[in-house]
N, C-alpha and C positions, 0 to 999 in steps of 0.2 A: 556418472551422467546422470542429470535431471531432465526429464524431456518435458514438454514445452503440454499442458492442459489447456483446453477451454475451458472457460465458462461462462454463465449467461446471467443479468443481474439487471432488474428495473429498475431507470434512474428518472426521475421524473414523469412517470407513467409511461416511457417506450425502453423495451428489451435493446440491451445489448449485450456484446460481448465482448471478452478478452482472452486474453494468454497469457497465462505466465510457468513458470518453473516450480514444481512443488515446493522447494524452501522459501519463495517468493510469496508463495499460496499461505504457506504455515505462517509468517513471520507477520504477513496483511492479517490473518485472523488473531494471530496474539497481541498485534497493537492494537485492532479495535477492541478487543478485551482490557485491554489496559485500561481504553481511554471509554468502556463501558458503553459503546454505542453497537448497532446492529453493522454487520461487516458490509451490507449496502448501504448504509449511512454514511459510511467512511468511504466509501466506492466513489460516491457520487458527491461528496467535497472533495475529493481528488479529480474527479473530471471537471468539476466547477471552477476549480483554481488552474485545469492548466492550460498551455499555450495552446490555440488552437490548431496549429502546425504538430503538436503532438500527439500520438495517439494512446490511447489510454492503455495499455498495457504499459509501454514505456512512461508515462507519467506516475503508476504503480509501482513499478520499480525503482524509479529515483524517489518515490515520496518514503518508502519502505530504508533504501539505501540512506537517506537522508534522516531518517528518524534512528536505524542503527550507530549513526555516525554521532548522533545527537548524546545516545546511550553511554556510550564511550567516552564522547567528552564528559559527559555527568559524571561518569564513574571514577575517571582519571582526577579531574577536580577535585572529587571528595576524598579521593588517598593521597592528594598531594596536599590539601588543603586540613 
């Protein structure tokens, strides 16, 4: 079982925090690396695109899930194509 850890980040000049399980945080950091952007910039992008009723932690988890699902679809298409 993975424990939730709290992280802090500065987005557009203000500090905010989000809580993620370690596997989500690790995958988020990997995505930032693959995209060649700082982790804080990726989080700011996710924050800007999230529905206002969604909290940042949830928006990050959904982003990571969507990214991973997209990777799997791309791999499956390449294997079948």
